[in-house]
PyMOL Python script that loads the backbone (N, CA, C, O; Angstrom):
from pymol import cmd

cmd.read_pdbstr("""\
ATOM      1  N   MET A   1     -51.014 -78.051  -7.443  1.00  0.00           N
ATOM      2  CA  MET A   1     -50.107 -77.616  -8.108  1.00  0.00           C
ATOM      3  C   MET A   1     -50.579 -75.956  -8.369  1.00  0.00           C
ATOM      4  O   MET A   1     -50.250 -74.776  -8.246  1.00  0.00           O
ATOM      5  N   LYS A   2     -51.661 -76.946  -8.847  1.00  0.00           N
ATOM      6  CA  LYS A   2     -53.185 -75.729  -9.287  1.00  0.00           C
ATOM      7  C   LYS A   2     -53.229 -74.406  -8.347  1.00  0.00           C
ATOM      8  O   LYS A   2     -53.059 -73.222  -8.637  1.00  0.00           O
ATOM      9  N   ALA A   3     -53.532 -75.068  -7.067  1.00  0.00           N
ATOM     10  CA  ALA A   3     -54.050 -74.351  -5.726  1.00  0.00           C
ATOM     11  C   ALA A   3     -52.465 -73.314  -5.860  1.00  0.00           C
ATOM     12  O   ALA A   3     -52.662 -72.241  -6.431  1.00  0.00           O
ATOM     13  N   SER A   4     -51.588 -73.462  -5.579  1.00  0.00           N
ATOM     14  CA  SER A   4     -50.575 -72.797  -5.766  1.00  0.00           C
ATOM     15  C   SER A   4     -50.328 -71.982  -7.354  1.00  0.00           C
ATOM     16  O   SER A   4     -50.437 -70.782  -7.104  1.00  0.00           O
ATOM     17  N   ILE A   5     -50.161 -72.089  -8.233  1.00  0.00           N
ATOM     18  CA  ILE A   5     -50.726 -71.870  -9.322  1.00  0.00           C
ATOM     19  C   ILE A   5     -51.801 -70.243  -8.936  1.00  0.00           C
ATOM     20  O   ILE A   5     -51.360 -69.117  -9.166  1.00  0.00           O
ATOM     21  N   ARG A   6     -53.215 -70.507  -8.332  1.00  0.00           N
ATOM     22  CA  ARG A   6     -53.857 -70.015  -8.289  1.00  0.00           C
ATOM     23  C   ARG A   6     -53.899 -68.601  -7.789  1.00  0.00           C
ATOM     24  O   ARG A   6     -54.364 -67.568  -8.269  1.00  0.00           O
ATOM     25  N   LYS A   7     -53.200 -68.909  -6.554  1.00  0.00           N
ATOM     26  CA  LYS A   7     -52.432 -67.981  -5.228  1.00  0.00           C
ATOM     27  C   LYS A   7     -51.858 -66.951  -5.728  1.00  0.00           C
ATOM     28  O   LYS A   7     -52.195 -65.779  -5.558  1.00  0.00           O
ATOM     29  N   LEU A   8     -50.400 -67.615  -6.771  1.00  0.00           N
ATOM     30  CA  LEU A   8     -49.617 -66.954  -7.352  1.00  0.00           C
ATOM     31  C   LEU A   8     -50.302 -65.655  -8.691  1.00  0.00           C
ATOM     32  O   LEU A   8     -49.790 -64.615  -9.106  1.00  0.00           O
ATOM     33  N   GLU A   9     -51.218 -66.123  -8.930  1.00  0.00           N
ATOM     34  CA  GLU A   9     -52.124 -65.589  -9.862  1.00  0.00           C
ATOM     35  C   GLU A   9     -53.264 -64.399  -9.182  1.00  0.00           C
ATOM     36  O   GLU A   9     -53.893 -63.622  -9.901  1.00  0.00           O
ATOM     37  N   ASP A  10     -53.338 -64.422  -8.222  1.00  0.00           N
ATOM     38  CA  ASP A  10     -54.390 -63.689  -7.030  1.00  0.00           C
ATOM     39  C   ASP A  10     -53.520 -62.970  -6.568  1.00  0.00           C
ATOM     40  O   ASP A  10     -53.962 -61.854  -6.296  1.00  0.00           O
ATOM     41  N   ALA A  11     -52.337 -63.121  -6.326  1.00  0.00           N
ATOM     42  CA  ALA A  11     -51.437 -62.284  -6.090  1.00  0.00           C
ATOM     43  C   ALA A  11     -50.548 -61.174  -7.071  1.00  0.00           C
ATOM     44  O   ALA A  11     -49.991 -60.175  -6.617  1.00  0.00           O
ATOM     45  N   ARG A  12     -50.549 -61.460  -8.085  1.00  0.00           N
ATOM     46  CA  ARG A  12     -50.451 -61.125  -8.945  1.00  0.00           C
ATOM     47  C   ARG A  12     -51.316 -59.639  -9.368  1.00  0.00           C
ATOM     48  O   ARG A  12     -50.985 -58.456  -9.457  1.00  0.00           O
ATOM     49  N   GLN A  13     -52.595 -60.411  -9.569  1.00  0.00           N
ATOM     50  CA  GLN A  13     -53.856 -59.315  -9.872  1.00  0.00           C
ATOM     51  C   GLN A  13     -53.720 -58.274  -8.909  1.00  0.00           C
ATOM     52  O   GLN A  13     -53.665 -57.097  -9.262  1.00  0.00           O
ATOM     53  N   GLU A  14     -53.640 -58.754  -7.284  1.00  0.00           N
ATOM     54  CA  GLU A  14     -53.934 -57.714  -6.235  1.00  0.00           C
ATOM     55  C   GLU A  14     -52.954 -56.728  -6.496  1.00  0.00           C
ATOM     56  O   GLU A  14     -53.342 -55.567  -6.626  1.00  0.00           O
ATOM     57  N   GLN A  15     -51.283 -57.091  -6.635  1.00  0.00           N
ATOM     58  CA  GLN A  15     -50.585 -56.033  -6.754  1.00  0.00           C
ATOM     59  C   GLN A  15     -51.310 -55.395  -7.995  1.00  0.00           C
ATOM     60  O   GLN A  15     -52.223 -54.616  -7.720  1.00  0.00           O
ATOM     61  N   ALA A  16     -51.091 -55.570  -9.044  1.00  0.00           N
ATOM     62  CA  ALA A  16     -51.982 -54.536 -10.169  1.00  0.00           C
ATOM     63  C   ALA A  16     -52.861 -53.656  -9.630  1.00  0.00           C
ATOM     64  O   ALA A  16     -52.659 -52.491  -9.975  1.00  0.00           O
ATOM     65  N   LYS A  17     -53.794 -53.843  -8.877  1.00  0.00           N
ATOM     66  CA  LYS A  17     -54.553 -53.477  -8.234  1.00  0.00           C
ATOM     67  C   LYS A  17     -54.201 -52.549  -7.377  1.00  0.00           C
ATOM     68  O   LYS A  17     -54.801 -51.475  -7.414  1.00  0.00           O
ATOM     69  N   VAL A  18     -53.230 -52.748  -6.493  1.00  0.00           N
ATOM     70  CA  VAL A  18     -52.535 -51.770  -5.440  1.00  0.00           C
ATOM     71  C   VAL A  18     -52.215 -50.837  -6.590  1.00  0.00           C
ATOM     72  O   VAL A  18     -52.863 -49.796  -6.701  1.00  0.00           O
ATOM     73  N   LYS A  19     -51.236 -51.150  -7.472  1.00  0.00           N
ATOM     74  CA  LYS A  19     -50.488 -50.477  -7.943  1.00  0.00           C
ATOM     75  C   LYS A  19     -51.081 -49.047  -9.038  1.00  0.00           C
ATOM     76  O   LYS A  19     -50.719 -47.949  -9.461  1.00  0.00           O
ATOM     77  N   THR A  20     -52.324 -50.107  -9.088  1.00  0.00           N
ATOM     78  CA  THR A  20     -53.177 -49.091  -9.829  1.00  0.00           C
ATOM     79  C   THR A  20     -53.921 -47.711  -9.056  1.00  0.00           C
ATOM     80  O   THR A  20     -54.045 -46.567  -9.495  1.00  0.00           O
ATOM     81  N   ALA A  21     -54.343 -48.274  -7.778  1.00  0.00           N
ATOM     82  CA  ALA A  21     -54.864 -47.634  -6.652  1.00  0.00           C
ATOM     83  C   ALA A  21     -53.927 -46.303  -6.529  1.00  0.00           C
ATOM     84  O   ALA A  21     -54.266 -45.154  -6.811  1.00  0.00           O
ATOM     85  N   ARG A  22     -52.690 -46.736  -6.046  1.00  0.00           N
ATOM     86  CA  ARG A  22     -51.553 -46.132  -6.194  1.00  0.00           C
ATOM     87  C   ARG A  22     -51.920 -44.881  -7.150  1.00  0.00           C
ATOM     88  O   ARG A  22     -52.607 -43.894  -6.887  1.00  0.00           O
ATOM     89  N   SER A  23     -51.418 -45.141  -8.037  1.00  0.00           N
ATOM     90  CA  SER A  23     -51.339 -44.333  -9.392  1.00  0.00           C
ATOM     91  C   SER A  23     -52.133 -43.144  -8.811  1.00  0.00           C
ATOM     92  O   SER A  23     -51.784 -42.020  -8.448  1.00  0.00           O
ATOM     93  N   LEU A  24     -53.836 -44.053  -8.865  1.00  0.00           N
ATOM     94  CA  LEU A  24     -55.042 -42.528  -9.050  1.00  0.00           C
ATOM     95  C   LEU A  24     -54.730 -41.957  -7.772  1.00  0.00           C
ATOM     96  O   LEU A  24     -55.018 -40.763  -7.681  1.00  0.00           O
ATOM     97  N   GLY A  25     -54.150 -42.560  -6.628  1.00  0.00           N
ATOM     98  CA  GLY A  25     -54.548 -41.613  -5.552  1.00  0.00           C
ATOM     99  C   GLY A  25     -53.321 -40.838  -5.528  1.00  0.00           C
ATOM    100  O   GLY A  25     -53.549 -39.832  -4.857  1.00  0.00           O
ATOM    101  N   ARG A  26     -51.732 -40.843  -6.090  1.00  0.00           N
ATOM    102  CA  ARG A  26     -50.959 -39.824  -6.655  1.00  0.00           C
ATOM    103  C   ARG A  26     -51.670 -38.723  -7.333  1.00  0.00           C
ATOM    104  O   ARG A  26     -51.502 -37.504  -7.315  1.00  0.00           O
ATOM    105  N   LYS A  27     -52.574 -39.550  -7.982  1.00  0.00           N
ATOM    106  CA  LYS A  27     -52.319 -38.177  -9.409  1.00  0.00           C
ATOM    107  C   LYS A  27     -53.668 -37.646  -8.695  1.00  0.00           C
ATOM    108  O   LYS A  27     -53.479 -36.430  -8.709  1.00  0.00           O
ATOM    109  N   ALA A  28     -54.619 -37.808  -8.228  1.00  0.00           N
ATOM    110  CA  ALA A  28     -55.450 -37.003  -7.490  1.00  0.00           C
ATOM    111  C   ALA A  28     -55.393 -36.284  -5.940  1.00  0.00           C
ATOM    112  O   ALA A  28     -56.176 -35.679  -5.207  1.00  0.00           O
ATOM    113  N   LEU A  29     -54.115 -36.689  -5.910  1.00  0.00           N
ATOM    114  CA  LEU A  29     -53.307 -36.036  -4.496  1.00  0.00           C
ATOM    115  C   LEU A  29     -52.425 -34.538  -5.186  1.00  0.00           C
ATOM    116  O   LEU A  29     -52.434 -33.358  -4.838  1.00  0.00           O
ATOM    117  N   LEU A  30     -51.708 -35.284  -6.306  1.00  0.00           N
ATOM    118  CA  LEU A  30     -51.253 -33.687  -7.126  1.00  0.00           C
ATOM    119  C   LEU A  30     -52.224 -32.931  -7.357  1.00  0.00           C
ATOM    120  O   LEU A  30     -52.182 -31.899  -6.687  1.00  0.00           O
ATOM    121  N   GLU A  31     -53.070 -33.021  -8.023  1.00  0.00           N
ATOM    122  CA  GLU A  31     -54.286 -32.276  -8.314  1.00  0.00           C
ATOM    123  C   GLU A  31     -54.489 -31.373  -6.836  1.00  0.00           C
ATOM    124  O   GLU A  31     -54.117 -30.205  -6.720  1.00  0.00           O
ATOM    125  N   SER A  32     -54.992 -31.973  -6.014  1.00  0.00           N
ATOM    126  CA  SER A  32     -56.107 -31.382  -4.870  1.00  0.00           C
ATOM    127  C   SER A  32     -54.862 -30.336  -4.535  1.00  0.00           C
ATOM    128  O   SER A  32     -55.151 -29.144  -4.429  1.00  0.00           O
ATOM    129  N   LEU A  33     -52.963 -30.914  -4.301  1.00  0.00           N
ATOM    130  CA  LEU A  33     -52.187 -29.636  -4.329  1.00  0.00           C
ATOM    131  C   LEU A  33     -52.258 -28.527  -5.394  1.00  0.00           C
ATOM    132  O   LEU A  33     -51.871 -27.363  -5.289  1.00  0.00           O
ATOM    133  N   ARG A  34     -52.835 -29.139  -6.441  1.00  0.00           N
ATOM    134  CA  ARG A  34     -52.454 -27.942  -7.479  1.00  0.00           C
ATOM    135  C   ARG A  34     -53.675 -26.849  -6.728  1.00  0.00           C
ATOM    136  O   ARG A  34     -53.426 -25.765  -6.199  1.00  0.00           O
ATOM    137  N   GLN A  35     -54.827 -27.408  -6.850  1.00  0.00           N
ATOM    138  CA  GLN A  35     -56.078 -26.560  -6.754  1.00  0.00           C
ATOM    139  C   GLN A  35     -55.774 -25.929  -5.345  1.00  0.00           C
ATOM    140  O   GLN A  35     -56.334 -24.868  -5.069  1.00  0.00           O
ATOM    141  N   ALA A  36     -55.054 -26.422  -4.574  1.00  0.00           N
ATOM    142  CA  ALA A  36     -55.294 -25.249  -3.619  1.00  0.00           C
ATOM    143  C   ALA A  36     -53.826 -24.573  -3.153  1.00  0.00           C
ATOM    144  O   ALA A  36     -53.701 -23.974  -2.085  1.00  0.00           O
ATOM    145  N   LEU A  37     -52.844 -24.743  -4.022  1.00  0.00           N
ATOM    146  CA  LEU A  37     -52.180 -24.232  -4.078  1.00  0.00           C
ATOM    147  C   LEU A  37     -52.582 -22.248  -5.496  1.00  0.00           C
ATOM    148  O   LEU A  37     -52.110 -21.111  -5.483  1.00  0.00           O
ATOM    149  N   ALA A  38     -53.296 -22.738  -6.101  1.00  0.00           N
ATOM    150  CA  ALA A  38     -53.676 -21.736  -6.827  1.00  0.00           C
ATOM    151  C   ALA A  38     -54.806 -21.294  -6.137  1.00  0.00           C
ATOM    152  O   ALA A  38     -54.929 -20.252  -6.781  1.00  0.00           O
ATOM    153  N   ALA A  39     -55.889 -21.248  -5.202  1.00  0.00           N
ATOM    154  CA  ALA A  39     -56.665 -20.934  -4.215  1.00  0.00           C
ATOM    155  C   ALA A  39     -55.696 -20.171  -2.864  1.00  0.00           C
ATOM    156  O   ALA A  39     -56.068 -19.581  -1.850  1.00  0.00           O
ATOM    157  N   GLY A  40     -54.926 -20.356  -3.164  1.00  0.00           N
ATOM    158  CA  GLY A  40     -53.875 -19.589  -1.896  1.00  0.00           C
ATOM    159  C   GLY A  40     -53.446 -18.551  -2.763  1.00  0.00           C
ATOM    160  O   GLY A  40     -53.582 -17.460  -2.210  1.00  0.00           O
ATOM    161  N   ARG A  41     -52.925 -18.461  -4.047  1.00  0.00           N
ATOM    162  CA  ARG A  41     -53.078 -17.663  -4.681  1.00  0.00           C
ATOM    163  C   ARG A  41     -53.718 -16.089  -5.191  1.00  0.00           C
ATOM    164  O   ARG A  41     -53.423 -14.915  -5.418  1.00  0.00           O
ATOM    165  N   ARG A  42     -55.144 -17.391  -5.158  1.00  0.00           N
ATOM    166  CA  ARG A  42     -56.325 -16.285  -5.172  1.00  0.00           C
ATOM    167  C   ARG A  42     -56.291 -15.523  -4.346  1.00  0.00           C
ATOM    168  O   ARG A  42     -56.217 -14.343  -4.689  1.00  0.00           O
ATOM    169  N   PHE A  43     -56.335 -15.892  -2.753  1.00  0.00           N
ATOM    170  CA  PHE A  43     -56.418 -15.411  -1.381  1.00  0.00           C
ATOM    171  C   PHE A  43     -55.411 -13.983  -1.225  1.00  0.00           C
ATOM    172  O   PHE A  43     -55.566 -12.816  -0.863  1.00  0.00           O
ATOM    173  N   ASP A  44     -54.112 -14.996  -1.818  1.00  0.00           N
ATOM    174  CA  ASP A  44     -53.215 -13.402  -1.296  1.00  0.00           C
ATOM    175  C   ASP A  44     -53.570 -12.531  -2.407  1.00  0.00           C
ATOM    176  O   ASP A  44     -53.717 -11.362  -2.051  1.00  0.00           O
ATOM    177  N   ALA A  45     -53.744 -12.744  -3.601  1.00  0.00           N
ATOM    178  CA  ALA A  45     -54.124 -11.565  -3.852  1.00  0.00           C
ATOM    179  C   ALA A  45     -55.502 -10.663  -3.268  1.00  0.00           C
ATOM    180  O   ALA A  45     -55.431  -9.437  -3.184  1.00  0.00           O
ATOM    181  N   ILE A  46     -56.375 -11.189  -2.998  1.00  0.00           N
ATOM    182  CA  ILE A  46     -57.201 -10.638  -2.463  1.00  0.00           C
ATOM    183  C   ILE A  46     -56.942  -9.935  -1.226  1.00  0.00           C
ATOM    184  O   ILE A  46     -57.554  -8.897  -0.978  1.00  0.00           O
ATOM    185  N   MET A  47     -55.853 -10.543  -0.214  1.00  0.00           N
ATOM    186  CA  MET A  47     -55.265  -9.628   1.115  1.00  0.00           C
ATOM    187  C   MET A  47     -55.072  -8.978   0.296  1.00  0.00           C
ATOM    188  O   MET A  47     -55.911  -8.095   0.119  1.00  0.00           O
ATOM    189  N   ARG A  48     -54.377  -9.014  -0.260  1.00  0.00           N
ATOM    190  CA  ARG A  48     -52.773  -8.029  -0.809  1.00  0.00           C
ATOM    191  C   ARG A  48     -53.641  -6.678  -1.311  1.00  0.00           C
ATOM    192  O   ARG A  48     -53.389  -5.571  -0.834  1.00  0.00           O
ATOM    193  N   ASN A  49     -54.661  -6.877  -2.297  1.00  0.00           N
ATOM    194  CA  ASN A  49     -55.621  -5.878  -2.909  1.00  0.00           C
ATOM    195  C   ASN A  49     -56.886  -5.018  -1.649  1.00  0.00           C
ATOM    196  O   ASN A  49     -57.394  -3.905  -1.789  1.00  0.00           O
ATOM    197  N   THR A  50     -57.041  -5.744  -0.798  1.00  0.00           N
ATOM    198  CA  THR A  50     -57.635  -5.226   0.560  1.00  0.00           C
ATOM    199  C   THR A  50     -57.077  -5.101   1.310  1.00  0.00           C
ATOM    200  O   THR A  50     -57.940  -4.962   2.178  1.00  0.00           O
ATOM    201  N   PHE A  51     -56.323  -5.031   1.717  1.00  0.00           N
ATOM    202  CA  PHE A  51     -55.494  -4.328   2.793  1.00  0.00           C
ATOM    203  C   PHE A  51     -54.334  -3.602   2.576  1.00  0.00           C
ATOM    204  O   PHE A  51     -53.504  -3.354   3.450  1.00  0.00           O
ATOM    205  N   ARG A  52     -54.242  -3.097   0.857  1.00  0.00           N
ATOM    206  CA  ARG A  52     -52.741  -2.597   0.265  1.00  0.00           C
ATOM    207  C   ARG A  52     -52.933  -1.118   0.851  1.00  0.00           C
ATOM    208  O   ARG A  52     -51.947  -0.397   0.700  1.00  0.00           O
ATOM    209  N   ASN A  53     -54.015  -0.555   1.481  1.00  0.00           N
ATOM    210  CA  ASN A  53     -53.759   0.998   2.712  1.00  0.00           C
ATOM    211  C   ASN A  53     -53.120   0.484   4.121  1.00  0.00           C
ATOM    212  O   ASN A  53     -52.446   1.153   4.905  1.00  0.00           O
ATOM    213  N   ASP A  54     -53.422  -0.575   4.207  1.00  0.00           N
ATOM    214  CA  ASP A  54     -53.063  -1.396   6.262  1.00  0.00           C
ATOM    215  C   ASP A  54     -51.745  -1.693   6.057  1.00  0.00           C
ATOM    216  O   ASP A  54     -51.588  -2.819   5.585  1.00  0.00           O
ATOM    217  N   HIS A  55     -50.718  -1.056   6.253  1.00  0.00           N
ATOM    218  CA  HIS A  55     -49.759  -1.718   5.433  1.00  0.00           C
ATOM    219  C   HIS A  55     -49.190  -3.388   7.179  1.00  0.00           C
ATOM    220  O   HIS A  55     -48.738  -4.530   7.103  1.00  0.00           O
ATOM    221  N   ILE A  56     -49.671  -2.334   8.572  1.00  0.00           N
ATOM    222  CA  ILE A  56     -49.124  -3.251   9.334  1.00  0.00           C
ATOM    223  C   ILE A  56     -50.269  -4.577   9.238  1.00  0.00           C
ATOM    224  O   ILE A  56     -49.670  -5.592   9.593  1.00  0.00           O
ATOM    225  N   THR A  57     -51.396  -4.824   8.955  1.00  0.00           N
ATOM    226  CA  THR A  57     -52.185  -5.946   8.483  1.00  0.00           C
ATOM    227  C   THR A  57     -51.243  -6.890   7.337  1.00  0.00           C
ATOM    228  O   THR A  57     -50.758  -8.003   7.545  1.00  0.00           O
ATOM    229  N   LEU A  58     -51.173  -6.210   6.298  1.00  0.00           N
ATOM    230  CA  LEU A  58     -50.790  -6.508   5.293  1.00  0.00           C
ATOM    231  C   LEU A  58     -49.547  -7.242   5.624  1.00  0.00           C
ATOM    232  O   LEU A  58     -49.420  -8.456   5.467  1.00  0.00           O
ATOM    233  N   GLU A  59     -48.572  -6.393   6.122  1.00  0.00           N
ATOM    234  CA  GLU A  59     -47.459  -7.726   6.989  1.00  0.00           C
ATOM    235  C   GLU A  59     -47.728  -8.725   8.279  1.00  0.00           C
ATOM    236  O   GLU A  59     -46.861  -9.447   8.771  1.00  0.00           O
ATOM    237  N   ALA A  60     -48.672  -8.657   8.591  1.00  0.00           N
ATOM    238  CA  ALA A  60     -49.246  -9.374   9.075  1.00  0.00           C
ATOM    239  C   ALA A  60     -49.762 -11.129   8.746  1.00  0.00           C
ATOM    240  O   ALA A  60     -49.727 -12.248   9.259  1.00  0.00           O
ATOM    241  N   CYS A  61     -50.049 -10.686   7.996  1.00  0.00           N
ATOM    242  CA  CYS A  61     -50.635 -11.427   6.893  1.00  0.00           C
ATOM    243  C   CYS A  61     -49.497 -12.011   5.846  1.00  0.00           C
ATOM    244  O   CYS A  61     -49.479 -13.241   5.867  1.00  0.00           O
ATOM    245  N   LYS A  62     -48.915 -11.651   5.292  1.00  0.00           N
ATOM    246  CA  LYS A  62     -47.350 -12.057   4.878  1.00  0.00           C
ATOM    247  C   LYS A  62     -47.346 -13.016   5.797  1.00  0.00           C
ATOM    248  O   LYS A  62     -47.950 -14.088   5.743  1.00  0.00           O
ATOM    249  N   HIS A  63     -46.443 -12.492   6.905  1.00  0.00           N
ATOM    250  CA  HIS A  63     -45.956 -13.513   7.622  1.00  0.00           C
ATOM    251  C   HIS A  63     -46.647 -14.953   8.234  1.00  0.00           C
ATOM    252  O   HIS A  63     -46.206 -16.039   8.608  1.00  0.00           O
ATOM    253  N   ALA A  64     -47.939 -14.339   8.119  1.00  0.00           N
ATOM    254  CA  ALA A  64     -48.808 -15.864   8.869  1.00  0.00           C
ATOM    255  C   ALA A  64     -48.961 -16.894   7.826  1.00  0.00           C
ATOM    256  O   ALA A  64     -49.578 -17.948   7.981  1.00  0.00           O
ATOM    257  N   CYS A  65     -48.181 -16.406   6.435  1.00  0.00           N
ATOM    258  CA  CYS A  65     -49.101 -17.307   5.449  1.00  0.00           C
ATOM    259  C   CYS A  65     -47.003 -18.269   5.559  1.00  0.00           C
ATOM    260  O   CYS A  65     -45.808 -17.987   5.643  1.00  0.00           O
ATOM    261  N   ARG A  66     -48.019 -19.484   5.463  1.00  0.00           N
ATOM    262  CA  ARG A  66     -46.652 -20.522   5.671  1.00  0.00           C
ATOM    263  C   ARG A  66     -46.502 -21.481   4.516  1.00  0.00           C
ATOM    264  O   ARG A  66     -45.961 -22.586   4.510  1.00  0.00           O
ATOM    265  N   VAL A  67     -47.306 -20.588   3.192  1.00  0.00           N
ATOM    266  CA  VAL A  67     -47.184 -21.117   1.658  1.00  0.00           C
ATOM    267  C   VAL A  67     -45.717 -20.710   1.015  1.00  0.00           C
ATOM    268  O   VAL A  67     -45.915 -19.561   0.620  1.00  0.00           O
ATOM    269  N   PRO A  68     -44.518 -21.008   0.743  1.00  0.00           N
ATOM    270  CA  PRO A  68     -43.734 -20.737   0.072  1.00  0.00           C
ATOM    271  C   PRO A  68     -44.129 -19.617  -1.048  1.00  0.00           C
ATOM    272  O   PRO A  68     -45.241 -19.689  -1.572  1.00  0.00           O
ATOM    273  N   ARG A  69     -43.639 -19.059  -1.246  1.00  0.00           N
ATOM    274  CA  ARG A  69     -43.945 -18.238  -2.983  1.00  0.00           C
ATOM    275  C   ARG A  69     -42.660 -18.634  -3.751  1.00  0.00           C
ATOM    276  O   ARG A  69     -41.880 -19.088  -2.915  1.00  0.00           O
ATOM    277  N   ALA A  70     -42.232 -18.651  -4.704  1.00  0.00           N
ATOM    278  CA  ALA A  70     -41.156 -18.431  -5.890  1.00  0.00           C
ATOM    279  C   ALA A  70     -41.106 -16.653  -5.893  1.00  0.00           C
ATOM    280  O   ALA A  70     -42.053 -15.886  -5.719  1.00  0.00           O
ATOM    281  N   PRO A  71     -39.987 -16.398  -6.095  1.00  0.00           N
ATOM    282  CA  PRO A  71     -39.517 -15.063  -5.850  1.00  0.00           C
ATOM    283  C   PRO A  71     -40.168 -14.849  -7.683  1.00  0.00           C
ATOM    284  O   PRO A  71     -40.231 -15.463  -8.749  1.00  0.00           O
ATOM    285  N   ARG A  72     -40.590 -13.354  -6.965  1.00  0.00           N
ATOM    286  CA  ARG A  72     -41.234 -13.093  -8.995  1.00  0.00           C
ATOM    287  C   ARG A  72     -39.776 -12.406  -9.388  1.00  0.00           C
ATOM    288  O   ARG A  72     -38.908 -11.973  -8.630  1.00  0.00           O
ATOM    289  N   THR A  73     -39.807 -12.448 -10.632  1.00  0.00           N
ATOM    290  CA  THR A  73     -38.059 -11.827 -11.527  1.00  0.00           C
ATOM    291  C   THR A  73     -39.240 -11.124 -12.884  1.00  0.00           C
ATOM    292  O   THR A  73     -40.329 -11.299 -13.432  1.00  0.00           O
ATOM    293  N   LYS A  74     -38.360 -10.495 -12.860  1.00  0.00           N
ATOM    294  CA  LYS A  74     -38.404  -9.750 -14.176  1.00  0.00           C
ATOM    295  C   LYS A  74     -38.058  -9.913 -15.542  1.00  0.00           C
ATOM    296  O   LYS A  74     -36.840  -9.891 -15.719  1.00  0.00           O
ATOM    297  N   PRO A  75     -38.801 -10.082 -16.651  1.00  0.00           N
ATOM    298  CA  PRO A  75     -38.565 -10.531 -17.698  1.00  0.00           C
ATOM    299  C   PRO A  75     -37.537 -10.344 -17.925  1.00  0.00           C
ATOM    300  O   PRO A  75     -36.890  -9.992 -16.938  1.00  0.00           O
ATOM    301  N   LYS A  76     -36.655 -10.448 -19.403  1.00  0.00           N
ATOM    302  CA  LYS A  76     -35.594 -10.379 -19.519  1.00  0.00           C
ATOM    303  C   LYS A  76     -35.134  -9.143 -19.925  1.00  0.00           C
ATOM    304  O   LYS A  76     -35.147  -9.297 -21.146  1.00  0.00           O
ATOM    305  N   GLY A  77     -34.712  -7.955 -19.718  1.00  0.00           N
ATOM    306  CA  GLY A  77     -34.673  -7.055 -21.054  1.00  0.00           C
ATOM    307  C   GLY A  77     -35.450  -5.895 -20.368  1.00  0.00           C
ATOM    308  O   GLY A  77     -35.691  -4.823 -20.924  1.00  0.00           O
ATOM    309  N   VAL A  78     -35.814  -6.223 -19.102  1.00  0.00           N
ATOM    310  CA  VAL A  78     -36.486  -4.829 -18.235  1.00  0.00           C
ATOM    311  C   VAL A  78     -35.753  -4.072 -17.520  1.00  0.00           C
ATOM    312  O   VAL A  78     -35.490  -4.736 -16.517  1.00  0.00           O
ATOM    313  N   PRO A  79     -35.268  -3.072 -17.446  1.00  0.00           N
ATOM    314  CA  PRO A  79     -34.603  -2.192 -16.435  1.00  0.00           C
ATOM    315  C   PRO A  79     -35.009  -2.113 -15.402  1.00  0.00           C
ATOM    316  O   PRO A  79     -36.136  -1.718 -15.107  1.00  0.00           O
ATOM    317  N   ASP A  80     -34.158  -2.476 -14.664  1.00  0.00           N
ATOM    318  CA  ASP A  80     -34.215  -2.248 -13.286  1.00  0.00           C
ATOM    319  C   ASP A  80     -34.399  -0.611 -12.733  1.00  0.00           C
ATOM    320  O   ASP A  80     -33.548   0.264 -12.890  1.00  0.00           O
ATOM    321  N   THR A  81     -35.779  -0.428 -12.024  1.00  0.00           N
ATOM    322  CA  THR A  81     -36.054   0.714 -11.842  1.00  0.00           C
ATOM    323  C   THR A  81     -36.323   1.364 -10.435  1.00  0.00           C
ATOM    324  O   THR A  81     -37.184   2.198 -10.152  1.00  0.00           O
ATOM    325  N   ALA A  82     -35.363   0.772  -9.611  1.00  0.00           N
ATOM    326  CA  ALA A  82     -34.701   0.564  -8.158  1.00  0.00           C
ATOM    327  C   ALA A  82     -33.936   1.911  -8.459  1.00  0.00           C
ATOM    328  O   ALA A  82     -33.670   2.230  -9.618  1.00  0.00           O
ATOM    329  N   GLU A  83     -33.589   2.695  -7.369  1.00  0.00           N
ATOM    330  CA  GLU A  83     -32.744   3.642  -7.330  1.00  0.00           C
ATOM    331  C   GLU A  83     -32.165   3.267  -6.507  1.00  0.00           C
ATOM    332  O   GLU A  83     -32.562   2.839  -5.423  1.00  0.00           O
ATOM    333  N   PRO A  84     -30.386   3.448  -7.188  1.00  0.00           N
ATOM    334  CA  PRO A  84     -29.309   2.377  -6.428  1.00  0.00           C
ATOM    335  C   PRO A  84     -29.156   2.808  -4.702  1.00  0.00           C
ATOM    336  O   PRO A  84     -28.419   2.153  -3.965  1.00  0.00           O
TER     337      PRO A  84
END
""", "prot")
cmd.dss("prot")
cmd.show_as("cartoon", "prot")
cmd.util.cbc("prot")
cmd.orient("prot")
């Protein structure tokens, strides 16, 4: 009986360790993803500034980018300056 209780306690402790490791791994993965997306945004800005006068290369860079970007929206109350 004592051996069975000990096995149950060991299994419970192991499960707690695995849950903790999974949680820490998830947090590390999300932080790495956040940093990667931030680096992508910085790189995107560098590419746009570097090739602002080279429209063909700029379009090729936009096409090659595989990271989806959220559409840029204007703040509310700002009139649209595009011509109809």
